[in-house]
C-alpha positions as CSV (number, residue, x, y, z in Angstrom):
1,M,8.8,-37.6,14.8
2,L,6.0,-37.2,12.3
3,K,7.6,-37.9,8.9
4,R,6.2,-36.3,5.7
5,H,4.1,-38.4,3.3
6,Y,3.7,-41.4,5.6
7,R,0.3,-42.8,6.6
8,Q,0.6,-43.0,10.3
9,T,-1.1,-42.1,13.6
10,R,0.9,-40.8,16.5
11,K,-0.1,-39.4,19.9
12,V,2.2,-36.7,21.0
13,Q,3.1,-37.1,24.6
14,T,1.9,-33.8,25.9
15,G,-1.7,-34.7,26.9
16,M,-2.9,-33.8,23.4
17,T,-5.1,-35.7,20.9
18,E,-3.9,-37.8,18.0
19,L,-2.8,-36.5,14.6
20,S,-3.7,-38.7,11.7
21,F,-2.1,-38.5,8.3
22,K,-4.9,-38.8,5.6
23,E,-3.6,-38.9,2.0
24,D,-1.9,-35.5,1.9
25,H,-2.7,-33.8,5.2
26,Y,-3.0,-34.2,8.9
27,E,-6.2,-34.3,10.8
28,A,-6.9,-34.2,14.6
29,A,-9.7,-35.7,16.6
30,Y,-10.9,-33.5,19.4
31,E,-13.9,-34.7,21.4
32,S,-16.3,-35.9,18.6
33,L,-15.0,-33.5,16.0
34,C,-12.5,-33.7,13.2
35,L,-10.1,-30.8,13.0
36,R,-8.3,-29.7,9.8
37,S,-6.0,-26.8,8.9
38,V,-6.6,-24.0,6.4
39,F,-4.1,-21.2,5.6
40,Q,-4.7,-17.6,4.6
41,P,-1.8,-15.9,2.8
42,I,-0.3,-12.7,4.1
43,F,1.1,-10.6,1.3
44,S,4.0,-8.1,1.2
45,I,2.9,-5.0,-0.7
46,A,6.4,-4.2,-1.8
47,H,7.5,-7.7,-2.6
48,R,4.2,-8.5,-4.4
49,K,4.0,-12.0,-3.0
50,A,2.9,-14.1,-0.1
51,V,5.5,-13.9,2.7
52,G,3.5,-15.7,5.4
53,Y,0.4,-17.8,6.0
54,E,-1.9,-17.8,9.1
55,G,-3.0,-21.2,10.3
56,L,-6.7,-21.4,11.0
57,V,-8.8,-24.4,12.2
58,R,-11.8,-25.9,10.5
59,A,-14.0,-28.4,12.4
60,A,-16.7,-30.9,11.4
61,D,-18.9,-33.3,13.3
62,V,-19.1,-37.1,12.7
63,S,-21.6,-36.4,9.9
64,G,-19.3,-34.0,8.1
65,N,-21.3,-30.9,9.1
66,P,-19.1,-27.9,9.6
67,V,-18.7,-26.5,13.1
68,T,-17.8,-22.8,13.4
69,P,-14.6,-21.8,15.3
70,Q,-16.9,-20.0,17.8
71,E,-18.8,-23.2,18.4
72,L,-15.6,-25.2,18.7
73,M,-14.3,-22.8,21.4
74,R,-17.5,-23.0,23.3
75,K,-17.6,-26.8,23.2
76,N,-15.5,-27.2,26.3
77,T,-15.0,-24.1,28.4
78,A,-12.7,-25.8,31.0
79,S,-9.3,-24.0,30.8
80,D,-7.3,-27.3,30.7
81,Q,-9.3,-28.5,27.8
82,Q,-9.0,-25.2,26.1
83,L,-5.2,-25.5,26.4
84,I,-5.3,-29.0,24.9
85,L,-7.4,-27.6,22.0
86,D,-5.0,-24.7,21.5
87,R,-2.0,-26.9,21.4
88,T,-3.7,-29.4,19.1
89,C,-4.5,-26.6,16.6
90,R,-0.9,-25.2,16.7
91,L,0.7,-28.7,16.2
92,L,-1.9,-29.5,13.4
93,H,-1.1,-26.3,11.5
94,A,2.6,-26.7,11.9
95,C,2.6,-30.3,10.6
96,N,0.3,-29.4,7.7
97,F,2.3,-26.4,6.8
98,S,5.5,-28.4,6.7
99,Q,4.0,-30.6,4.0
100,H,4.0,-27.8,1.5
101,P,7.0,-26.2,-0.1
102,A,6.8,-22.6,0.9
103,N,10.4,-21.4,0.6
104,D,11.0,-19.2,3.6
105,A,7.5,-18.1,4.2
106,W,6.3,-17.6,7.8
107,L,3.6,-19.6,9.6
108,F,1.5,-17.4,11.8
109,L,0.2,-19.3,14.9
110,N,-2.4,-17.9,17.3
111,L,-2.1,-18.4,21.0
112,N,-5.2,-18.7,23.2
113,S,-4.4,-16.0,25.6
114,Q,-7.2,-16.9,28.1
115,C,-6.0,-20.5,28.7
116,L,-2.4,-19.2,29.0
117,I,-3.5,-16.9,31.8
118,S,-5.5,-19.5,33.7
119,E,-3.3,-22.6,33.2
120,R,0.2,-21.0,33.2
121,P,1.4,-24.1,31.2
122,D,4.9,-25.3,30.7
123,I,6.1,-23.0,27.9
124,G,8.4,-25.7,26.5
125,F,5.6,-27.0,24.2
126,M,6.9,-25.1,21.2
127,Q,10.0,-27.2,21.2
128,T,7.9,-30.3,20.8
129,L,6.0,-28.6,18.0
130,M,9.1,-27.8,16.1
131,R,10.5,-31.2,16.6
132,E,7.3,-33.0,15.5
133,S,6.7,-30.7,12.4
134,D,10.3,-30.3,11.4
135,L,9.6,-26.5,11.2
136,P,12.5,-24.2,12.2
137,S,11.7,-21.5,14.7
138,R,12.7,-18.6,12.3
139,R,9.7,-19.5,10.2
140,I,7.2,-19.3,13.1
141,V,5.4,-16.1,14.1
142,I,3.6,-16.3,17.4
143,E,0.4,-14.2,17.4
144,I,-0.6,-12.8,20.8
145,L,-3.8,-10.9,21.8
146,E,-2.0,-8.6,24.2
147,S,-5.2,-6.9,25.3
148,E,-6.3,-10.2,26.9
149,I,-3.3,-10.5,29.2
150,D,-3.3,-7.9,32.0
151,N,-0.3,-9.4,33.7
152,R,2.5,-7.6,31.9
153,D,5.3,-9.5,33.6
154,Y,3.9,-12.8,32.5
155,L,3.4,-11.4,29.0
156,R,7.0,-10.3,28.8
157,E,8.0,-13.8,30.1
158,L,6.1,-15.4,27.2
159,I,7.6,-13.1,24.6
160,T,11.1,-13.5,25.9
161,H,10.7,-17.3,25.8
162,F,9.6,-17.3,22.2
163,R,12.2,-14.9,21.2
164,Q,15.0,-16.9,22.8
165,M,13.7,-19.9,20.7
166,G,14.1,-17.8,17.6
167,C,10.4,-17.1,16.8
168,L,9.0,-13.8,15.7
169,I,6.3,-12.1,17.8
170,A,3.1,-10.5,16.4
171,I,0.5,-8.5,18.4
172,D,-2.9,-9.4,16.9
173,D,-6.0,-7.3,16.5
174,F,-4.4,-4.0,17.4
175,G,-7.0,-1.2,17.4
176,A,-9.7,-3.4,18.9
177,G,-10.8,-3.6,22.5
178,H,-8.3,-2.1,24.9
179,S,-5.3,-2.1,22.7
180,N,-2.9,0.8,23.4
181,F,0.5,2.1,22.2
182,D,1.9,1.7,25.7
183,R,2.0,-2.1,25.2
184,I,3.6,-1.7,21.8
185,W,6.4,0.5,23.1
186,D,6.9,-1.9,26.1
187,L,6.8,-5.2,24.3
188,Q,8.5,-4.3,21.1
189,P,6.8,-6.9,18.8
190,D,8.3,-7.7,15.5
191,I,4.9,-7.4,13.7
192,V,1.6,-5.6,14.6
193,K,-1.6,-6.8,13.0
194,I,-4.1,-4.0,12.8
195,D,-7.7,-5.1,13.4
196,R,-10.2,-5.1,10.5
197,S,-12.5,-2.6,12.3
198,L,-10.0,0.2,11.5
199,V,-9.6,-0.5,7.8
200,K,-13.3,-1.0,7.4
201,K,-14.0,2.5,8.9
202,A,-11.2,4.0,6.9
203,G,-12.8,2.6,3.7
204,H,-15.8,4.9,4.4
205,S,-14.1,8.0,5.9
206,M,-11.1,10.1,4.9
207,K,-10.7,11.2,8.5
208,V,-10.3,7.7,9.7
209,E,-8.0,6.9,6.8
210,R,-5.8,9.8,8.0
211,I,-5.9,8.4,11.5
212,L,-5.0,4.9,10.3
213,T,-2.0,6.3,8.4
214,G,-0.9,8.0,11.6
215,I,-1.2,4.8,13.6
216,V,0.9,2.9,11.0
217,S,3.5,5.6,11.2
218,L,3.7,5.4,15.0
219,I,4.0,1.6,14.9
220,H,6.8,1.9,12.4
221,E,8.5,4.3,14.9
222,T,8.5,1.6,17.5
223,G,10.4,-0.7,15.1
224,S,7.5,-3.0,14.2
225,L,6.2,-4.1,10.8
226,V,2.5,-3.6,10.1
227,V,0.0,-6.1,8.7
228,I,-3.5,-4.7,7.9
229,E,-5.8,-7.7,8.2
230,G,-9.4,-8.2,7.2
231,V,-9.2,-6.5,3.8
232,E,-12.3,-7.4,2.0
233,T,-12.9,-4.7,-0.7
234,E,-10.8,-2.9,-3.3
235,K,-11.3,0.4,-1.4
236,E,-10.0,-1.2,1.7
237,A,-7.0,-2.5,-0.2
238,L,-6.3,1.0,-1.5
239,V,-6.6,2.3,2.0
240,A,-4.0,-0.2,3.2
241,I,-1.6,0.9,0.5
242,S,-2.2,4.5,1.2
243,S,-1.6,4.0,4.9
244,N,2.0,2.7,4.1
245,A,1.3,-0.7,5.7
246,D,3.9,-3.4,5.0
247,M,1.6,-6.4,4.5
248,V,-2.0,-7.1,3.9
249,Q,-4.3,-10.1,4.6
250,G,-8.0,-10.6,3.8
251,F,-10.7,-12.1,1.7
252,Y,-10.1,-9.6,-1.1
253,F,-6.8,-11.2,-1.8
254,A,-7.4,-14.8,-0.8
255,K,-9.7,-16.9,1.4
256,P,-8.3,-19.5,3.8
257,K,-7.7,-22.9,2.0
258,P,-6.0,-26.2,2.9
259,D,-3.2,-25.5,0.4
260,L,-0.9,-22.5,0.4
261,Q,-2.4,-21.0,-2.8
262,Q,1.0,-20.3,-4.4
263,E,-0.6,-20.1,-7.8
264,I,-2.2,-16.7,-6.9
265,D,-0.7,-13.9,-9.0
266,F,-0.6,-11.3,-6.3
267,G,2.0,-9.3,-8.2
268,Q,-0.4,-8.6,-11.0
269,A,-3.2,-7.7,-8.6
270,M,-0.8,-5.4,-6.6
271,D,0.4,-3.7,-9.7
272,K,-3.2,-2.9,-10.6
273,L,-3.9,-1.5,-7.1
274,L,-0.7,0.6,-7.0
275,H,-1.7,2.0,-10.4
276,Q,-5.1,2.9,-9.1
277,H,-3.6,4.4,-6.0
278,Q,-1.4,6.7,-8.1
279,N,-4.4,7.7,-10.2
280,V,-6.5,8.5,-7.1
281,R,-3.7,10.6,-5.6
282,S,-3.2,12.4,-8.9
283,Q,-7.0,13.1,-9.3
284,Y,-7.1,14.4,-5.7
285,N,-4.2,16.8,-6.4
286,R,-5.8,18.0,-9.6
287,K,-9.1,18.6,-7.7
288,L,-7.2,20.5,-5.0
289,Q,-5.5,22.7,-7.5
290,Q,-8.6,23.3,-9.5
291,H,-10.6,24.1,-6.4
292,F,-8.3,27.0,-5.5
293,R,-7.3,28.2,-8.9
294,T,-9.7,31.1,-8.8
295,F,-8.5,32.1,-5.3
296,E,-4.9,31.9,-6.5
297,L,-5.5,34.5,-9.1
298,I,-6.9,36.9,-6.4
299,F,-4.0,36.0,-4.1
300,E,-1.4,36.8,-6.8
301,K,-3.1,40.1,-7.5
302,E,-3.0,41.2,-3.9
303,L,0.6,40.1,-3.6
304,D,1.5,42.3,-6.5
305,A,-0.1,45.2,-4.7
306,F,1.8,44.3,-1.5
307,K,5.1,44.3,-3.4
308,Q,4.2,47.8,-4.8
309,G,3.8,49.2,-1.3
310,A,0.2,48.6,-0.4
311,S,-0.3,47.8,3.3
312,F,-0.8,44.2,4.4
313,E,-4.1,45.1,6.0
314,D,-5.5,46.4,2.7
315,C,-4.4,43.4,0.8
316,G,-5.5,41.0,3.4
317,H,-9.0,42.4,3.7
318,A,-9.4,42.2,-0.1
319,L,-9.0,38.4,0.0
320,F,-12.0,38.0,2.3
321,D,-14.3,38.6,-0.7
322,D,-13.7,34.8,-1.2
323,A,-16.0,33.0,1.2
324,R,-13.4,30.3,1.8
325,A,-10.8,32.8,3.2
326,V,-10.5,32.5,7.0
327,R,-7.5,34.6,8.1
328,C,-4.4,36.3,6.7
329,Y,-1.1,36.8,8.4
330,L,2.4,38.0,7.6
331,L,5.6,36.2,8.6
332,D,9.2,37.3,8.5
333,E,12.0,35.2,7.0
334,S,12.5,33.4,10.4
335,G,8.9,32.5,10.8
336,Y,7.9,35.1,13.3
337,Q,4.4,36.7,12.8
338,I,4.4,40.4,12.1
339,G,1.4,42.0,13.9
340,R,-1.9,40.4,14.4
341,S,-3.9,38.1,12.2
342,L,-6.7,39.5,10.0
343,N,-9.8,37.4,10.4
344,S,-12.6,37.2,7.9
345,P,-15.8,38.9,9.1
346,K,-17.8,35.8,8.3
347,Y,-15.3,33.6,10.2
348,T,-15.2,36.1,13.2
349,A,-19.0,35.8,13.5
350,K,-18.8,32.1,14.2
351,L,-15.6,31.9,16.2
352,D,-15.6,29.4,19.0
353,I,-14.6,31.5,22.0
354,R,-13.4,28.4,23.8
355,F,-10.3,28.7,21.7
356,T,-9.6,32.3,22.5
357,P,-6.1,31.7,23.9
358,L,-5.0,30.3,20.5
359,L,-6.6,33.0,18.3
360,S,-3.9,35.7,18.6
361,G,-0.9,35.2,16.5
362,V,1.1,38.1,17.9
363,N,4.7,37.0,18.6
364,A,4.0,33.5,17.3
365,N,6.6,31.6,15.3
366,W,5.4,29.4,12.4
367,S,8.8,28.4,11.0
368,H,8.1,24.7,11.7
369,R,5.1,24.8,9.5
370,H,5.3,23.5,5.9
371,Y,3.7,26.6,4.4
372,H,6.6,28.7,5.8
373,F,9.6,26.7,4.9
374,R,8.3,25.6,1.5
375,A,7.7,29.3,0.7
376,I,11.2,30.3,1.8
377,Q,12.7,27.5,-0.3
378,N,10.7,28.5,-3.4
379,P,10.4,32.3,-3.4
380,N,7.9,34.1,-5.6
381,M,6.0,30.8,-6.1
382,T,2.6,30.2,-4.5
383,Q,2.5,27.2,-2.2
384,I,-0.7,25.3,-1.3
385,S,-0.4,23.1,1.8
386,R,-2.2,19.8,2.3
387,P,-5.2,20.0,4.6
388,Y,-4.3,20.2,8.3
389,L,-5.8,21.0,11.7
390,S,-5.2,24.7,12.4
391,V,-4.2,25.5,16.0
392,A,-5.9,28.8,15.7
393,G,-9.5,27.8,16.1
394,S,-9.1,24.0,15.9
395,H,-10.6,23.6,12.4
396,M,-9.4,22.0,9.2
397,C,-7.8,24.3,6.7
398,I,-5.2,24.7,3.9
399,T,-2.7,27.5,3.7
400,V,-1.8,29.5,0.6
401,S,1.6,31.2,1.0
402,Q,4.3,32.9,-0.9
403,A,7.7,34.4,0.0
404,V,8.3,37.8,-1.5
405,V,11.0,40.5,-1.1
406,V,9.8,44.1,-0.3
407,S,12.3,46.9,0.3
408,G,15.1,44.3,0.8
409,K,13.2,42.3,3.4
410,T,11.8,38.8,2.9
411,Y,8.2,38.2,4.0
412,V,5.9,35.2,3.8
413,F,2.3,36.3,3.0
414,C,-0.2,33.6,4.2
415,C,-3.9,33.1,3.9
416,D,-5.8,30.2,5.5
417,L,-8.8,28.8,3.7
418,D,-11.5,26.8,5.3
419,W,-11.3,23.1,4.3
420,P,-14.7,21.3,4.0
421,D,-15.5,18.1,5.9
422,E,-13.0,15.6,4.5
423,D,-15.7,13.0,4.1
424,Q,-17.5,15.3,1.7
425,P,-16.5,15.6,-2.0
426,I,-14.6,18.7,-3.1
427,S,-17.1,20.9,-5.0
């Protein structure tokens, strides 16, 4: 077994190259290259500390010139040699990781899915790795690119094997390539790592940010934790927090280094980000309220007229003087729509006739909508919904609503207002 802090060289009897202990770390010789380990922290947002580290390889030629991971992978394309390289890297990372006190932190190890497919190796190698590194299985997270393995039975076999050993399973780069939720539901990984491409796009688009939040929510429903990787900017870090992800990884927090970077004060950095996130959310809510303050005054005036006996049609049409008003409709206490919807003349002129089956609200029931049950729970108080996609016309809108009692009956008076492109600032 490779013992800590001893200068020695040992060849592991699995057809792999030698690991040499140099001062305070292990190195591996592969072909004419020297391989070393670096580790990038994975931080828990809630715990405000590093809970895991991803092992990554760094290579250099005989002159000490760096060789990129891409060049390393291209150096020998034979599948059996790729398997040797894959195992060499995993063992190298495990042995180096075990040199550092990391409490109970996880080590994330990547599997080369392509060589696993072509070689179908003996999957008992991980037992050798744990024996040689003295690293318990509970601290190892196996990262798998599920999109690269089409044979689902073999993929299940791999995952079952690692689980029986006591390792955790992570699906890597979800959201890139051909990733799909069907695999997540089927494989039930412990952790899903969302590809950088999504958080990068979400950092520039509120629409994509909303989609990312939905993806995180769906993954949580499967019983998996979520890591958003590739976070490189403060905006992307805030997006990761807003999406309700569990963990984050990326250059914004820490670059990969040979040590475990335990001196990083992630708690202070996260406190700052959480404070900014709260400020952004508060500013957005204030803008939302301010944007519709003028309309609320008109809305309250027409509601007073409705309470005094004016017809819904007269009150509804008066609201269309505001260009943002799209439609008005009246609901009963149970959420059933009373009569037809009143559409703004400006909105009617640009209606998309392809959505005609959804435009009529007669006999519709909207009790499941937040603007109805919030109004019922808070009578005589105007409610403003968050932006949502309206089924009537398939456009983004917000709904202003209020529950009132007229002649002993409870009604919910509703008006939808057009919501601008979410990627445009609120005027």
